[in-house]
Backbone bond lengths (Angstrom), bond angles and torsions (degrees), N, CA, C in turn:
res aa  C-N    CA-C-N  psi(-1)  N-CA   C-N-CA  omega(-1)  CA-C   N-CA-C  phi
1 M - - - 1.433 - - 1.501 112.52 -
2 A 1.350 117.42 -36.40 1.446 121.90 -179.34 1.513 110.95 -62.87
3 T 1.359 117.88 -39.55 1.446 118.63 -179.40 1.520 111.31 -69.07
4 E 1.333 117.36 -31.86 1.468 121.06 176.80 1.500 110.46 -65.32
5 D 1.363 117.73 -42.04 1.446 122.18 176.52 1.521 111.54 -63.55
6 D 1.331 116.21 -39.78 1.467 119.80 177.06 1.531 111.18 -64.30
7 L 1.312 116.33 -39.66 1.474 120.84 179.54 1.530 109.37 -64.43
8 I 1.315 117.03 -45.60 1.466 121.32 -179.22 1.560 108.58 -62.84
9 S 1.305 115.20 -44.95 1.454 119.83 179.05 1.524 111.53 -59.60
10 T 1.306 115.59 -43.79 1.468 121.28 179.89 1.530 111.34 -63.25
11 V 1.335 115.54 -45.33 1.466 120.56 178.71 1.536 110.09 -60.99
12 L 1.304 116.95 -44.49 1.458 120.55 179.01 1.513 113.04 -61.71
13 K 1.332 114.89 -43.96 1.467 119.42 178.71 1.521 110.66 -64.51
14 S 1.318 118.61 -42.93 1.452 119.70 -179.26 1.532 111.30 -67.95
15 T 1.345 116.22 -35.42 1.484 120.42 175.66 1.517 109.77 -62.12
16 K 1.339 116.98 -46.61 1.445 120.65 177.45 1.522 111.39 -58.32
17 S 1.293 115.94 -41.84 1.454 121.54 -179.98 1.519 110.11 -62.44
18 M 1.334 116.73 -44.33 1.455 121.05 179.85 1.536 109.56 -63.73
19 L 1.317 115.98 -45.09 1.484 119.41 -179.50 1.536 109.14 -62.83
20 S 1.307 117.62 -38.90 1.428 120.53 179.57 1.541 110.95 -62.37
21 S 1.319 116.11 -40.42 1.472 120.88 179.23 1.528 109.28 -66.74
22 E 1.327 116.75 -41.17 1.463 120.22 177.94 1.522 110.31 -63.46
23 T 1.322 116.41 -39.43 1.467 119.79 178.66 1.519 110.77 -62.16
24 L 1.326 115.89 -41.12 1.454 118.71 177.09 1.509 112.30 -63.49
25 L 1.290 117.07 -40.19 1.455 122.27 178.05 1.536 110.21 -63.97
26 I 1.312 115.55 -45.91 1.476 119.73 178.62 1.527 111.08 -60.74
27 E 1.323 117.21 -44.39 1.459 120.86 179.12 1.518 111.05 -63.17
28 A 1.339 116.55 -38.86 1.473 120.24 179.85 1.547 108.89 -65.08
29 V 1.311 117.77 -43.31 1.497 119.78 -179.92 1.530 108.86 -65.98
30 Q 1.348 117.73 -40.88 1.465 119.56 177.49 1.544 110.75 -59.92
31 D 1.296 116.84 -40.49 1.475 120.88 177.39 1.517 111.33 -61.71
32 L 1.367 116.46 -42.61 1.458 120.23 179.65 1.544 110.80 -64.89
33 V 1.338 115.76 -40.02 1.470 119.32 177.82 1.530 109.31 -63.41
34 K 1.304 118.50 -44.64 1.483 122.45 178.59 1.519 109.28 -59.09
35 D 1.327 116.82 -44.56 1.474 120.27 -179.23 1.529 111.08 -61.28
36 E 1.349 116.08 -41.01 1.448 120.23 -178.59 1.528 109.82 -67.52
37 I 1.326 116.54 -40.17 1.453 120.05 178.63 1.515 110.61 -63.88
38 K 1.348 116.24 -44.39 1.488 120.68 176.26 1.508 111.61 -57.85
39 K 1.334 115.81 -41.76 1.458 119.74 -179.89 1.506 111.92 -62.41
40 Q 1.334 116.12 -42.19 1.481 119.56 179.25 1.501 111.78 -69.39
41 V 1.318 118.13 -37.71 1.445 121.65 178.56 1.533 109.05 -64.35
42 R 1.338 116.11 -44.63 1.484 119.02 -179.67 1.516 110.45 -62.02
43 Q 1.341 116.65 -40.58 1.482 120.30 178.13 1.505 111.48 -60.75
44 K 1.315 117.74 -43.93 1.467 121.48 179.70 1.528 110.02 -65.09
45 L 1.348 117.55 -40.33 1.466 120.26 179.20 1.516 111.69 -66.83
46 E 1.337 117.38 -39.76 1.442 120.71 177.69 1.496 111.84 -63.26
47 G 1.326 116.29 -31.67 1.459 121.25 177.90 1.527 114.64 -78.78
48 D 1.322 116.87 -11.26 1.468 120.63 -179.65 1.513 109.36 -134.91
49 P 1.331 119.06 84.92 1.450 122.49 -176.13 1.552 112.84 -59.66
50 E 1.319 117.30 -31.85 1.446 119.36 178.96 1.530 111.70 -66.76
51 L 1.317 116.97 -42.28 1.437 122.23 176.27 1.514 111.69 -65.01
52 K 1.331 115.15 -38.89 1.449 120.38 179.43 1.538 110.36 -63.30
53 A 1.324 116.21 -42.40 1.479 120.55 178.15 1.496 111.56 -67.15
54 E 1.336 117.03 -36.77 1.470 121.55 178.43 1.502 109.69 -65.24
55 L 1.346 117.61 -44.31 1.464 122.25 179.36 1.558 109.76 -63.30
56 K 1.285 116.02 -42.10 1.495 121.70 179.45 1.520 109.28 -59.92
57 Q 1.331 117.55 -44.03 1.451 121.38 -179.49 1.531 110.38 -67.11
58 A 1.329 116.54 -40.14 1.446 121.35 179.46 1.552 110.56 -62.79
59 V 1.298 116.64 -39.80 1.471 120.46 178.71 1.546 109.76 -67.83
60 Q 1.343 116.21 -39.25 1.491 119.09 175.99 1.532 110.68 -63.49
61 D 1.315 116.27 -40.15 1.459 118.99 177.83 1.511 111.35 -64.14
62 L 1.294 116.46 -40.06 1.469 120.60 178.92 1.520 110.55 -64.74
63 M 1.332 117.20 -42.28 1.469 119.87 179.49 1.528 110.41 -63.42
64 E 1.322 116.36 -41.42 1.454 121.61 178.85 1.541 110.55 -63.04
65 A 1.338 115.52 -41.88 1.481 119.35 177.73 1.523 111.21 -63.65
66 K 1.311 117.26 -40.92 1.463 120.93 178.98 1.512 110.68 -64.31
67 L 1.331 117.32 -39.30 1.463 120.22 179.42 1.534 109.87 -67.51
68 K 1.362 116.52 -39.76 1.460 118.63 177.84 1.509 109.61 -64.99
69 E 1.302 118.70 -37.87 1.449 122.25 178.21 1.536 109.92 -62.60
70 A 1.332 116.78 -45.97 1.446 120.25 179.46 1.522 111.35 -60.77
71 Y 1.354 116.08 -40.05 1.438 120.93 179.65 1.532 111.04 -66.18
72 A 1.334 115.83 -40.75 1.473 119.65 177.66 1.519 111.25 -62.60
73 I 1.344 115.97 -40.24 1.470 120.37 178.68 1.516 109.72 -64.49
74 L 1.336 117.06 -39.99 1.464 121.25 175.97 1.507 111.62 -60.21
75 K 1.343 115.87 -43.35 1.457 120.14 -179.33 1.540 110.09 -66.40
76 I 1.315 117.09 -36.09 1.487 120.37 178.25 1.521 107.64 -66.62
77 G 1.324 118.88 -39.84 1.438 121.34 178.38 1.528 111.54 -63.41
78 K 1.319 114.92 -40.10 1.469 119.61 177.14 1.487 111.68 -61.77
79 C 1.334 116.47 -43.09 1.484 121.61 177.25 1.514 110.15 -63.52
80 G 1.296 117.24 -40.70 1.481 121.59 177.96 1.543 110.87 -62.30
81 A 1.331 115.66 -40.39 1.452 118.40 179.58 1.546 109.85 -66.77
82 K 1.327 115.17 -43.20 1.473 119.44 179.76 1.541 110.20 -61.56
83 L 1.345 115.66 -42.93 1.446 121.07 179.69 1.552 109.87 -61.93
84 G 1.332 113.82 -44.99 1.492 119.19 179.00 1.522 111.27 -59.65
85 I 1.322 115.78 -44.52 1.458 119.15 179.69 1.539 111.42 -66.08
86 A 1.356 116.34 -37.43 1.472 118.81 179.70 1.507 111.53 -66.32
87 M 1.335 118.02 -22.79 1.453 121.42 -179.59 1.520 112.41 -85.69
88 V 1.328 117.28 -11.57 1.444 122.74 -178.76 1.517 108.88 -81.94
89 P 1.316 116.48 140.96 1.501 118.52 176.64 1.540 110.22 -54.94
90 P 1.333 116.52 142.15 1.489 120.88 -175.02 1.507 113.52 -53.57
91 E 1.308 119.28 -35.70 1.467 121.33 -177.71 1.554 111.73 -68.63
92 M 1.315 118.56 -17.75 1.477 120.12 178.22 1.522 113.95 -101.28
93 R 1.326 118.32 -10.22 1.463 122.72 -173.28 1.509 112.28 -59.96
94 A 1.287 119.50 -44.52 1.486 121.67 -176.39 1.520 108.67 -62.68
95 E 1.326 118.39 -45.97 1.428 121.83 -179.64 1.512 112.82 -61.79
96 I 1.324 115.25 -45.12 1.494 120.10 -179.93 1.556 109.36 -67.94
97 G 1.308 116.51 -38.06 1.470 119.81 176.19 1.504 112.74 -58.40
98 K 1.310 115.42 -44.29 1.499 119.72 177.20 1.510 111.05 -61.73
99 E 1.319 116.71 -43.81 1.453 121.68 -179.33 1.552 110.41 -61.96
100 L 1.340 116.07 -41.88 1.453 119.59 177.74 1.520 111.85 -63.63
101 V 1.316 115.92 -43.40 1.444 120.52 179.35 1.530 110.46 -58.87
102 T 1.331 115.17 -45.30 1.471 120.48 -179.92 1.513 110.33 -63.10
103 L 1.339 116.83 -42.83 1.452 120.45 179.27 1.535 111.95 -62.12
104 F 1.337 116.10 -48.39 1.457 119.10 179.87 1.519 111.82 -64.03
105 E 1.305 116.24 -38.88 1.455 120.82 177.86 1.514 111.46 -57.47
106 K 1.320 115.01 -47.84 1.476 120.84 179.83 1.544 110.24 -61.39
107 E 1.315 116.54 -44.49 1.462 120.49 -177.14 1.526 110.71 -67.38
108 V 1.314 117.98 -41.66 1.460 120.53 179.22 1.522 110.39 -66.48
109 N 1.316 118.27 -40.35 1.468 121.74 176.19 1.506 111.55 -61.10
110 K 1.315 116.00 -41.67 1.457 120.84 -179.47 1.542 109.85 -64.58
111 M 1.348 116.72 -42.65 1.454 119.69 178.70 1.533 112.06 -64.31
112 L 1.362 114.66 -41.30 1.475 119.49 177.90 1.523 111.94 -62.74
113 E 1.335 117.12 -38.44 1.451 121.28 179.65 1.526 109.46 -65.83
114 Q 1.322 115.89 -41.89 1.483 120.64 -177.68 1.526 111.07 -69.08
115 S 1.308 118.01 -33.81 1.473 120.66 -176.33 1.527 109.58 -84.47
116 G 1.315 119.23 -18.53 1.462 121.27 -175.23 1.458 113.84 -92.95
């Protein structure tokens, strides 16, 4: 019985290995297809400077909208924090406020370190 279990285990492992290799091959082909599509898109854009400029502006507009969205979410978070603090009994507010400042300070420092 032990040799049968070993055989099944070996077959399963080799099947997984084969599938993994096929996955790598599929991913490589997908990357090649993406590269070819990018190449054709770039060629079309180079041939049409007006369309290229329009696409560039649209991407800039999208980035600006995403930044505005992130800022709005930050403002909502700030309002949530203020609301949470307002709901805390007055004798605990100072302590919680200090904890929040420390937390935000750490998070901002971490983000600055990662971006720098």
